[in-house]
Steps between C-alpha positions, in 0.01 A plus 500: 500500500122490528312351794381216274861423404599506866213261581622264227855517636382418852303202368805377301724525807239321711473215248876464453588509871186328630505714811264735677527865399356785704387800299371822655268690266188711480453415132188284468600386151822358646314340790276307262783423256755354742355431844390162627435641850449858618545652843336838554658699782355802680784749479399697809412210730781287356294184497365257242140575409453237230675205340398280209512462124449816295155376393396417858594847617331669203173331600534557876234735632552468875764776526442827311877565484554177309201563272612857425856391418400219264195673347599866460253568219205340680470790741600541859335279757475573869298368790222760461444443130518123554204533739303690235562851637655775297783708637445876505 
């Protein structure tokens, strides 16, 4: 079963049962295919660092961890580069 087929199955189950489903994934394609809301958790600190729709989080620039997760091809952001300084 492909990830796209699994996404379709999750959506079918959600529609037929009409209930909330919690999916844990690191696959951005799945996030944008099936999620209405996303919670991003810091694994080490064990706390929520962001919550919103996939599109809201993709556009969020206030936390580099959120930006880097949702925009992996855009390049890594950090506080120094955000202030216009280059890291060595």
